C-alpha positions in Angstrom: -7.6 -13.8 -3.2 -4.2 -12.8 -4.6 -5.4 -13.3 -8.2 -8.5 -11.2 -7.5 -6.3 -8.3 -6.5 -4.0 -8.7 -9.5 -3.8 -6.5 -12.6 -4.6 -9.6 -14.7 -7.9 -10.0 -12.9 -8.8 -6.4 -13.3 -7.8 -6.3 -17.0 -9.9 -9.5 -17.6 -12.9 -8.0 -15.9 -12.7 -4.8 -17.9 -12.2 -6.7 -21.1 -15.3 -8.9 -20.3 -17.4 -5.9 -19.4 -16.5 -4.1 -22.6 -17.0 -7.3 -24.7 -20.3 -8.1 -22.9 -21.7 -4.6 -23.7 -20.6 -4.9 -27.3 -22.1 -8.4 -27.7 -25.4 -7.3 -26.2 -25.5 -4.3 -28.4 -24.6 -6.3 -31.5 -27.1 -9.0 -30.6 -29.9 -6.4 -30.1 -29.0 -4.8 -33.5 -29.0 -8.1 -35.3 -32.3 -9.2 -33.7 -34.2 -6.0 -34.5 -32.6 -5.8 -38.0 -33.7 -9.3 -38.8 -37.1 -8.7 -37.4 -37.6 -5.5 -39.4 -36.2 -7.3 -42.5 -38.6 -10.2 -42.2 -41.6 -8.0 -41.5 -40.7 -5.9 -44.6 -40.4 -9.0 -46.7 -43.9 -10.2 -45.5 -45.4 -6.8 -46.3 -43.8 -6.9 -49.8 -45.2 -10.3 -50.4 -48.7 -9.2 -49.3 -48.5 -6.2 -51.7 -47.4 -8.5 -54.6 -50.2 -11.0 -53.8 -52.7 -8.2 -53.7 -51.6 -7.0 -57.2 -52.0 -10.5 -58.5 -55.5 -10.9 -57.1 -56.7 -7.5 -58.3 -55.7 -8.3 -61.8 -58.2 -11.2 -61.8 -61.8 -10.2 -63.0 -63.3 -13.4 -61.6 -62.0 -13.3 -58.0 -65.5 -12.9 -56.5 -67.0 -15.7 -58.4 -64.1 -18.0 -57.7 -64.1 -17.3 -54.0 -67.9 -17.6 -53.7 -68.0 -20.8 -55.7 -65.1 -22.3 -53.7 -62.8 -22.6 -56.7 -60.3 -20.1 -55.4 -57.1 -21.7 -54.1 -55.5 -19.8 -51.3 -51.8 -20.3 -50.5 -50.7 -22.1 -47.3 -51.2 -19.9 -44.3 -53.0 -17.3 -46.2 -56.5 -15.8 -46.0 -58.2 -13.7 -48.7 -61.4 -11.8 -48.0 -63.6 -9.4 -50.0 -65.7 -6.8 -48.2 -68.4 -4.6 -49.7 -71.6 -2.8 -48.6 -74.9 -4.1 -49.8 -77.2 -1.3 -48.7 -76.2 -0.7 -45.1 -74.9 -4.2 -44.6 -71.2 -5.0 -44.8 -70.8 -8.3 -46.7 -67.7 -10.5 -46.4 -66.9 -13.1 -49.0 -64.2 -15.7 -48.4 -63.2 -19.3 -49.1 -65.2 -21.2 -46.6 -62.9 -24.2 -46.1 -59.9 -22.0 -44.8 -59.2 -22.8 -41.2 -57.7 -19.4 -40.5 -61.0 -17.8 -41.4 -62.7 -19.6 -38.5 -60.5 -17.9 -35.9 -60.1 -14.6 -37.7 -61.5 -11.6 -35.9 -62.9 -8.9 -38.1 -60.8 -5.6 -38.2 -63.4 -3.0 -39.0 -61.0 -0.1 -39.0 -58.8 -1.7 -41.6 -61.8 -2.6 -43.8 -63.3 0.9 -43.6 -60.0 2.5 -44.6 -59.8 0.2 -47.6 -63.4 1.0 -48.6 -62.6 4.7 -48.3 -59.8 4.2 -50.9 -56.7 3.9 -48.6 -54.2 1.0 -48.6 -53.2 0.0 -45.1 -51.4 -2.7 -43.0 -52.4 -4.1 -39.7 -51.3 -6.8 -37.3 -54.0 -8.6 -35.4 -54.2 -11.5 -33.0 -56.4 -14.4 -33.9 -58.8 -16.1 -31.6 -56.2 -18.9 -31.0 -53.6 -16.4 -30.0 -51.7 -16.5 -33.3 -50.8 -13.2 -34.9 -51.6 -12.4 -38.5 -50.4 -9.6 -40.8 -53.2 -8.0 -42.9 -53.1 -5.9 -46.0 -56.2 -4.1 -47.2 -56.5 -2.6 -50.7 -59.6 -1.0 -52.3 -61.1 -2.0 -55.6 -61.4 1.2 -57.8 -65.0 2.4 -58.3 -64.3 2.6 -62.1 -64.6 -1.2 -62.3 -68.3 -1.9 -62.0 -67.8 -5.4 -63.4 -66.4 -6.6 -60.1 -69.7 -7.8 -59.0 -71.8 -8.0 -62.2 -74.8 -9.5 -60.5 -74.9 -6.5 -58.1 -74.6 -3.5 -60.4 -75.2 -1.1 -57.5 -71.8 -2.0 -55.9 -69.0 0.1 -57.2 -66.3 -0.5 -54.6 -65.0 -3.2 -52.4 -62.0 -4.0 -50.1 -59.6 -6.8 -50.7 -58.0 -8.0 -47.4 -55.1 -10.4 -47.6 -53.5 -11.9 -44.5 -50.7 -14.2 -43.7 -49.5 -15.7 -40.4 -46.4 -14.3 -38.7 -45.6 -17.7 -37.2 -42.6 -18.2 -39.5 -41.2 -14.8 -38.5 -41.7 -15.5 -34.8 -40.1 -19.0 -35.2 -37.1 -17.5 -36.9 -36.7 -14.8 -34.3 -37.1 -17.3 -31.5 -34.4 -19.4 -33.1 -32.1 -16.4 -33.3 -32.9 -15.5 -29.7 -32.0 -19.0 -28.5 -28.7 -18.9 -30.5 -27.8 -15.5 -29.0 -28.7 -16.6 -25.5 -26.4 -19.6 -25.8 -23.7 -17.8 -27.9 -23.2 -14.7 -25.8 -22.4 -16.5 -22.5 -20.3 -19.1 -24.2 -18.4 -16.3 -26.0 -17.9 -14.5 -22.7 -16.6 -17.6 -21.0 -14.1 -18.4 -23.8 -13.1 -14.7 -23.9 -12.6 -14.7 -20.1 -10.3 -17.7 -20.4 -8.5 -16.2 -23.3 -8.3 -12.8 -21.5 -6.7 -14.4 -18.5 -4.2 -16.3 -20.7 -3.3 -13.2 -22.7 -3.1 -10.9 -19.6 -0.8 -13.5 -17.9 1.3 -13.7 -21.0 1.5 -10.0 -21.5 2.4 -9.4 -17.8 4.9 -12.2 -17.6 7.8 -9.7 -18.1 6.4 -7.7 -15.2 6.7 -10.8 -13.0 10.2 -11.3 -14.2 11.1 -7.6 -13.5 9.5 -8.0 -10.0 11.4 -11.1 -9.2 14.7 -9.7 -10.4 14.3 -6.4 -8.4 13.4 -8.4 -5.3 16.6 -10.3 -5.6 18.7 -7.2 -6.0 20.0 -6.0 -2.6 22.1 -3.1 -1.3 25.1 -5.4 -1.0 24.9 -6.4 -4.7 23.6 -3.9 -7.1 25.5 -5.3 -10.1 22.6 -7.3 -11.4 20.4 -5.9 -14.2 17.0 -6.7 -15.6 17.1 -8.5 -19.0 15.5 -6.3 -21.7 14.2 -8.3 -24.7 11.7 -5.9 -26.3 11.4 -2.2 -27.1 7.8 -1.8 -26.0 6.5 -0.1 -22.8 7.7 -3.0 -20.6 11.1 -2.9 -22.3 11.4 0.8 -21.6 10.3 0.2 -18.0 13.0 -2.4 -17.6 15.6 0.0 -19.1 14.5 2.8 -16.8 14.8 0.5 -13.8 18.3 -0.6 -14.9 19.3 3.0 -15.2 17.9 3.7 -11.7 19.8 0.7 -10.3 22.9 1.9 -12.0 22.5 5.3 -10.4 21.9 3.7 -7.0 25.0 1.5 -7.5 27.1 4.6 -8.2 25.6 6.4 -5.3 26.2 3.5 -2.8 29.7 3.1 -4.2 30.4 6.8 -3.6 28.8 6.6 -0.2 31.0 3.6 0.8 34.0 5.3 -0.6 33.1 8.6 1.1 32.6 6.7 4.4 35.9 4.9 4.1 37.8 8.1 3.1 36.1 10.1 5.9 37.1 7.4 8.4 40.6 7.4 7.1 40.9 11.2 7.3 39.5 11.4 10.8 41.5 8.4 12.1 44.9 10.1 11.4 44.4 13.2 13.5 42.6 11.2 16.2 45.5 8.8 16.3 48.0 11.6 16.6 45.9 13.2 19.4 45.7 9.9 21.3 49.4 9.1 20.9 50.5 12.5 21.9 48.2 12.6 24.9 49.3 9.1 26.0 53.0 10.1 25.8 52.4 13.3 27.8 50.7 11.3 30.5 53.2 8.5 30.8 55.8 10.5 32.8 56.5 13.9 34.1 57.7 16.4 31.5 58.9 20.0 31.4 56.5 22.8 30.8 57.9 23.3 27.2 57.3 19.7 26.4 53.7 19.9 27.7 53.2 23.0 25.6 54.5 21.3 22.5 52.2 18.3 23.1 49.2 20.6 23.6 50.0 22.6 20.5 50.2 19.5 18.4 46.9 18.2 19.9 45.3 21.6 19.3 46.5 21.7 15.7 45.2 18.1 15.0 41.9 19.1 16.7 41.6 22.1 14.5 42.3 20.0 11.4 39.6 17.5 12.5 37.2 20.3 13.1 37.8 21.7 9.6 37.2 18.3 8.0 34.0 17.9 10.0 32.8 21.4 8.9 33.4 20.5 5.3 31.6 17.2 5.7 28.6 18.9 7.3 28.6 21.4 4.5 28.5 18.7 1.9 25.9 16.7 3.8 23.6 19.7 4.0 24.1 20.3 0.3 23.2 16.6 -0.5 20.1 16.9 1.6 19.2 20.3 0.1 19.1 22.0 3.5 22.0 24.4 3.0 20.9 27.9 4.0 21.7 30.4 1.1 21.3 34.2 1.0 21.4 35.4 -2.5 22.0 39.1 -3.3 23.7 41.3 -5.8 27.5 40.7 -5.7 30.2 42.8 -7.3 32.8 40.3 -8.3 35.5 43.0 -8.7 35.0 44.2 -5.2 34.8 40.7 -3.8 38.1 39.7 -5.4 39.8 42.9 -4.4 38.8 42.3 -0.8 40.3 38.8 -0.9 43.5 40.1 -2.5 45.0 41.5 0.7 44.7 38.2 2.6 46.0 36.2 -0.4 48.9 38.5 -0.8 50.0 37.8 2.7 49.9 34.0 2.2 51.9 34.4 -1.0 54.6 36.4 0.7 54.9 33.8 3.4 55.7 31.2 0.8 57.8 33.4 -1.4 55.3 33.7 -4.2 54.2 36.6 -6.3 50.5 37.5 -6.4 49.1 39.3 -9.4 45.6 40.8 -9.6 44.7 41.9 -13.2 42.7 45.0 -14.1 39.0 44.1 -13.7 35.6 45.6 -14.6 32.6 45.8 -12.4 30.6 42.6 -13.1 27.5 42.0 -11.1 26.0 38.5 -10.4 23.4 37.2 -8.0 24.8 34.9 -5.4 25.6 34.1 -1.8 28.6 36.3 -1.0 29.9 34.1 1.8 29.8 30.9 -0.4 31.4 32.7 -3.3 34.2 33.9 -1.0 34.7 30.4 0.2 34.9 29.2 -3.5 37.6 31.6 -4.5 39.6 31.1 -1.3 39.6 27.3 -1.8 40.9 27.7 -5.3 43.5 30.3 -4.3 44.6 28.1 -1.3 45.2 25.2 -3.8 47.1 27.5 -6.1 49.4 28.7 -3.3 49.8 25.2 -1.9 51.0 23.6 -5.1 53.0 26.5 -6.5 56.7 26.2 -5.5 58.6 29.2 -4.0 59.4 31.8 -6.6 56.3 31.1 -8.6 53.3 33.3 -9.4 49.6 33.1 -8.5 47.3 35.4 -10.6 43.6 36.2 -10.6 41.7 37.8 -13.5 38.1 38.7 -14.1 36.6 39.0 -17.6 33.3 38.9 -19.4 32.4 36.3 -22.0 28.9 36.9 -23.4 26.5 36.6 -20.5 29.1 35.0 -18.2 31.6 36.4 -15.7 34.8 34.4 -15.9 37.2 34.3 -12.8 40.5 32.7 -13.8 42.9 31.6 -11.1 46.3 30.6 -12.5 49.3 29.0 -10.7 52.7 27.8 -11.7 52.4 24.5 -9.7 52.9 20.9 -10.5 49.9 20.6 -12.9 47.5 17.7 -13.1 47.9 14.6 -15.3 45.1 14.0 -17.8 44.0 10.7 -16.1 43.3 12.6 -12.8 41.2 15.5 -14.3 37.9 13.6 -14.4 38.2 12.7 -10.7 39.6 15.9 -9.0 36.1 17.1 -8.0 35.3 13.8 -6.2 35.3 13.9 -2.5 38.6 12.9 -0.8 40.3 12.4 -4.2 43.9 13.4 -4.3 46.5 13.4 -7.1 49.3 13.0 -4.5 47.8 11.8 -1.2 51.0 11.8 0.8 51.9 15.3 -0.2 48.4 16.6 0.3 48.1 15.3 3.8 51.5 16.7 4.7 50.4 20.1 3.5 47.0 19.9 5.3 44.7 19.1 2.4 41.6 17.0 3.0 40.5 16.3 -0.6 37.2 18.1 0.0 38.0 21.6 -1.2 37.4 21.1 -4.9 34.2 19.1 -4.2 32.9 22.1 -2.2 34.0 24.5 -5.0 32.0 22.6 -7.6 29.0 22.5 -5.3 29.1 26.3 -4.8 29.5 26.9 -8.6 26.6 24.7 -9.4 24.2 26.3 -6.9 25.0 29.6 -8.7 24.1 28.0 -12.1 27.8 28.1 -13.0 30.6 25.6 -13.6 34.4 25.2 -13.2 36.7 24.6 -16.2 40.3 23.4 -15.9 43.3 24.0 -18.2 46.5 22.3 -17.0 49.9 21.2 -18.1 52.1 18.9 -16.0 55.1 20.7 -14.6 53.9 24.2 -15.8 50.7 24.8 -13.7 47.0 25.0 -13.9 44.2 27.5 -14.5 40.8 27.1 -12.8 38.1 29.2 -14.5 34.9 29.8 -12.7 32.0 30.7 -15.1 29.0 32.4 -13.4 26.0 33.9 -15.1 25.8 37.7 -15.0 22.8 39.5 -13.5 20.6 40.8 -16.3 
């Protein structure tokens, strides 16, 4: 039952159906072509025989005297009218004559001067092919003892038994050959289909052995045909899945680690507060610490939910015309306060009105995250600057800092979730390692990207490139 439902079986059946139709068609063409060829050969031989007999002046005398020698399987007859009576002259010892049924239409056409062929069935059931040809009226010497006879009909006939025997032999061969060919082709088709689909079985077996816990295995690719391309495509898919599962495991581990720290602080602080009576100020300090850790945990969860909705494609977006100059100018007042608190200088360059289509809230979050990083990593006395310029059909927002910079080996990973260049320092300053991942997501949903220029010890420039509204 499994084989009947397999592709090998269906391929073999289709192959046999097509082959069977072709064989039947070819057999039919061969049969009728041979039949027509043999019939044409018989007609040609009758014409040639008629020409030979008509060239003889003594055919009547030879036939009537019994000296005419017919060929095997042949009949020769002469017809003529004597008065109103149709006379037939033939060799009397010919057995075919005894069972020959007179074809009056054929004879009348010949007497009227028209050559014609006819096939008739003898009294014994055998078919015979007849050819009738007239004697011209300008030959009165045909029957010299009957001078009033000026025309006659020569009828020559030969049995079609040999043709029928040849066609029957061909039919028997075809009846045996076609089924035998179909049987051999069926076996060969199953073998070839099994051989051709053997790589598919190998691919199936390998993919069944690959599990979520071990995605390192790959399907062996030995050819460059369709199956080879299929195996390569599956290998690429497995590789993407492996990377996705790896990122998921890393994400889960990092998220657990990030959430465990504030929860541990909350649990420890609440336990200490409940162990013994404390002053009001001590309780207040404990509650403030618990509140701060709870806020940090809530912020991390909000960012995780944002990324989860983004991965699922369920993030609600509201696109509208956004003036980047106005948006950055509105952010400048809040950023300036944060810079003053840390002893930094904030610079906002002269900007032109550049309009893009985007989600205003998401864009605000993008720039605030980048500015927050710039402020966090710039030491006191440094400068944070923002500029807006146009490059072709792109608006470029550049945020520069005078911070610690980023080493080249870290640049390919800084947009990964929970990745930190300096984890201890980031945690101490409140970073979760999710900000840049969110920034990249927001830039991508606006058909933009983020580019980085950095130098260790001298600072970094994050440039956000967004397409302008045409």
